[in-house]
C-alpha positions as CSV (number, residue, x, y, z in Angstrom):
1,M,0.0,0.0,0.0
2,L,1.4,3.4,1.0
3,E,3.6,2.3,3.9
4,W,6.8,2.5,1.8
5,I,5.9,6.0,0.8
6,R,5.3,7.0,4.4
7,K,8.8,5.9,5.5
8,E,10.3,9.4,5.2
9,A,7.3,11.1,6.7
10,V,7.7,9.1,9.9
11,E,11.4,9.7,10.1
12,R,11.2,13.4,9.3
13,P,7.8,14.6,10.7
14,K,8.7,18.3,11.0
15,V,10.0,18.6,7.5
16,I,7.0,16.7,6.0
17,G,4.7,18.8,8.1
18,G,5.9,21.9,6.3
19,L,5.2,20.2,2.9
20,M,1.5,19.9,3.7
21,V,1.2,23.5,2.5
22,L,2.3,22.4,-0.9
23,I,0.3,19.2,-0.9
24,G,-2.9,21.2,-0.5
25,G,-1.8,23.4,-3.3
26,V,-2.5,20.9,-6.0
27,F,-6.1,20.8,-4.8
28,V,-6.6,24.5,-5.2
29,L,-6.5,24.8,-8.9
30,S,-2.7,25.1,-9.1
31,M,-2.7,23.5,-12.6
32,G,0.6,22.8,-14.3
33,W,1.9,25.7,-16.3
34,W,4.3,23.3,-18.1
35,G,3.9,20.9,-20.9
36,F,5.4,17.4,-20.5
37,S,6.3,15.0,-23.3
38,A,7.1,11.5,-22.0
39,S,9.1,9.4,-24.4
40,R,7.9,6.1,-23.0
41,S,6.3,3.0,-24.4
42,S,2.6,2.4,-24.0
43,K,3.4,-0.6,-21.6
44,S,4.9,1.7,-18.9
45,D,2.8,4.9,-19.1
46,V,0.8,3.9,-16.0
47,L,2.6,4.5,-12.7
48,A,-0.2,3.4,-10.3
49,K,-3.9,2.6,-10.1
50,V,-6.4,3.7,-7.5
51,N,-9.5,1.4,-7.5
52,G,-8.7,0.7,-11.2
53,V,-8.3,4.4,-12.2
54,P,-4.8,4.9,-13.7
55,I,-2.3,7.5,-12.6
56,K,-0.3,8.1,-15.7
57,V,3.4,9.0,-15.9
58,E,2.6,12.2,-17.8
59,D,0.2,13.4,-15.1
60,Y,2.6,12.4,-12.3
61,S,5.4,14.3,-14.0
62,R,3.2,17.4,-14.3
63,D,2.2,17.4,-10.7
64,Y,5.8,16.8,-9.6
65,L,6.8,20.0,-11.4
66,I,3.9,21.9,-9.9
67,M,4.8,21.0,-6.4
68,K,8.6,21.5,-6.9
69,D,8.0,25.0,-8.3
70,N,5.7,25.9,-5.4
71,Y,8.2,24.7,-2.9
72,K,11.0,26.7,-4.6
73,R,8.8,29.8,-4.4
74,L,8.0,29.0,-0.7
75,L,11.7,28.8,0.1
76,R,12.8,31.4,-2.4
77,G,15.5,29.1,-3.6
78,D,16.3,26.1,-5.8
79,L,16.1,22.5,-4.7
80,G,18.9,20.1,-5.4
81,A,18.5,16.4,-6.0
82,K,19.8,15.5,-2.6
83,I,17.2,17.6,-0.8
84,L,14.4,16.1,-2.9
85,K,15.7,12.6,-2.2
86,D,15.9,13.3,1.6
87,L,12.3,14.6,1.6
88,N,11.2,11.6,-0.5
89,F,9.6,14.2,-2.7
90,P,8.6,11.7,-5.5
91,G,6.7,9.7,-2.9
92,L,4.9,12.8,-1.5
93,V,3.8,13.7,-5.0
94,L,2.4,10.2,-5.7
95,R,0.7,10.1,-2.3
96,N,-0.9,13.4,-3.0
97,M,-2.3,12.1,-6.4
98,I,-3.6,9.0,-4.7
99,Y,-5.5,10.9,-2.1
100,R,-6.8,13.2,-4.8
101,Q,-8.3,10.3,-6.6
102,L,-9.8,8.9,-3.4
103,W,-11.5,12.2,-2.8
104,I,-12.8,12.3,-6.4
105,D,-14.3,8.9,-5.8
106,E,-15.8,10.0,-2.5
107,G,-17.3,13.2,-4.1
108,R,-19.0,11.1,-6.8
109,T,-20.3,8.7,-4.1
110,L,-21.8,11.7,-2.3
111,G,-23.5,12.7,-5.5
112,I,-21.6,16.0,-5.8
113,Q,-21.7,17.6,-9.2
114,V,-19.7,20.5,-10.7
115,S,-21.5,22.4,-13.4
116,D,-19.9,23.8,-16.6
117,Q,-20.6,27.3,-15.3
118,T,-18.6,26.7,-12.1
119,V,-15.7,25.4,-14.1
120,I,-15.8,28.5,-16.3
121,Q,-15.9,30.7,-13.2
122,E,-12.9,28.9,-11.6
123,I,-10.8,29.2,-14.7
124,A,-11.6,32.9,-15.0
125,R,-10.3,33.5,-11.5
126,I,-6.9,32.0,-12.2
127,P,-4.4,34.9,-12.1
128,F,-2.4,33.4,-15.0
129,F,-5.3,34.1,-17.4
130,Q,-6.0,37.7,-16.2
131,V,-4.6,40.8,-17.9
132,G,-5.1,44.5,-17.6
133,T,-6.0,46.9,-14.8
134,P,-8.3,45.9,-13.2
135,P,-7.4,42.4,-14.2
136,S,-9.9,40.4,-16.3
137,F,-10.0,37.1,-18.0
138,S,-8.1,36.9,-21.3
139,K,-9.2,34.3,-23.8
140,E,-5.9,34.9,-25.7
141,A,-3.9,34.1,-22.6
142,Y,-5.9,31.0,-22.0
143,V,-5.6,29.7,-25.5
144,S,-1.8,30.5,-25.5
145,F,-1.5,28.5,-22.3
146,L,-3.2,25.5,-23.8
147,K,-0.9,25.5,-26.8
148,E,2.2,25.9,-24.8
149,T,1.4,23.1,-22.4
150,H,0.0,20.8,-25.2
151,Q,-3.4,20.5,-23.6
152,T,-6.9,20.6,-25.0
153,A,-9.5,22.9,-23.4
154,E,-11.5,19.8,-22.6
155,S,-8.8,18.0,-20.7
156,F,-7.7,21.1,-18.7
157,E,-11.3,22.0,-17.9
158,E,-12.0,18.4,-16.7
159,S,-9.0,18.6,-14.4
160,V,-10.3,21.8,-13.0
161,R,-13.7,20.1,-12.5
162,M,-12.1,17.3,-10.6
163,D,-10.2,19.8,-8.3
164,V,-13.5,21.5,-7.5
165,L,-15.1,18.2,-6.8
166,V,-12.4,17.4,-4.3
167,Q,-12.8,20.7,-2.6
168,R,-16.5,20.3,-2.3
169,A,-16.2,16.7,-1.0
170,Q,-13.9,17.9,1.8
171,L,-16.2,20.9,2.5
172,F,-19.1,18.5,2.8
173,V,-17.2,16.4,5.4
174,R,-16.2,19.5,7.3
175,A,-19.7,20.8,7.4
176,S,-21.1,17.4,8.5
177,Q,-18.7,17.4,11.4
178,T,-19.7,20.9,12.5
179,I,-23.4,20.1,12.3
180,G,-23.2,16.7,14.0
181,N,-20.5,17.6,16.6
182,P,-20.4,21.3,17.3
183,A,-17.1,22.4,19.0
184,P,-17.4,22.7,22.7
185,Q,-17.5,26.3,23.9
186,P,-16.1,26.8,27.5
187,A,-17.7,29.7,29.3
188,G,-15.8,32.9,28.6
189,A,-13.8,31.4,25.7
190,P,-13.0,34.1,23.0
191,P,-14.5,33.5,19.6
192,S,-11.0,33.0,18.1
193,D,-10.4,30.0,20.4
194,T,-13.8,28.5,19.5
195,N,-13.1,28.9,15.8
196,A,-9.6,27.3,16.1
197,E,-11.1,24.3,17.9
198,R,-13.8,24.0,15.2
199,V,-11.2,24.0,12.5
200,R,-9.1,21.5,14.3
201,L,-12.0,19.1,14.7
202,Q,-12.9,19.5,11.0
203,N,-9.3,18.8,9.9
204,E,-9.3,15.7,12.1
205,T,-12.6,14.5,10.6
206,V,-11.3,15.0,7.0
207,E,-8.0,13.1,7.9
208,A,-9.9,10.3,9.5
209,L,-12.2,9.8,6.5
210,Q,-9.2,10.0,4.2
211,N,-7.5,7.2,6.1
212,Q,-10.7,5.1,5.9
213,L,-10.9,5.7,2.2
214,E,-7.2,4.6,1.8
215,T,-7.7,1.5,3.9
216,K,-10.7,0.3,1.8
217,A,-9.2,1.3,-1.6
218,R,-7.3,-1.0,-3.9
219,I,-4.0,0.9,-4.6
220,D,-1.5,-0.7,-7.0
221,I,1.8,1.0,-7.5
222,D,4.3,-0.1,-10.2
223,Q,7.4,0.5,-8.2
224,K,9.7,-0.2,-11.1
225,V,8.1,2.6,-13.2
226,F,7.9,4.8,-10.1
227,R,11.6,4.5,-9.4
228,E,12.5,5.1,-13.1
229,V,10.4,8.2,-13.4
230,S,11.6,9.5,-10.1
231,R,15.2,9.1,-11.1
232,Q,14.6,11.0,-14.3
233,L,12.8,13.9,-12.5
234,L,15.4,14.2,-9.7
């Protein structure tokens, strides 16, 4: 399962904790601004499967570059291969993609739908596609992005749809926790403390469900392909 990916997280909890900022970033419409061409045979273009849904090498490589770039911006510096190895960065990226698929499945189970209009609104909010003062959505910037990254509008918009689905599934779980188990409010406690406790309980609920989803899921990882792709990216 994911135990072998978690190895570094157990040994370096403080470092991995800091990376959670990045891991969440992929869920917040931080789509890849890079194109990726994988010169691989059709036999090895699938890195893992989550309940039968493939995680392709091309998608993994894209998300790897996204997270690496975000981390560079966070630290305001470059990352060498040794640092990435020490952090088990390839494993963190794969783990993030596995959890994303688990939440997509959960969102569908909950019957959550994301309309075309919502997808359009989310794309229009992405700063990369906004120009002028005040900034507004630029169709030219959007089309240029699709060409540069070798994506179709349909594939990119479907990826955005899935990200929104993940967000809504997690929001649903958070809201359910709040309604079913309101945070205790000690007499005289300031509102900020009450809000912090509510957020903590919500995060714990999301994490608990995520662990349950992982336990029940069938997750198959092609470790040979994973090691090969990781070596190329490092």
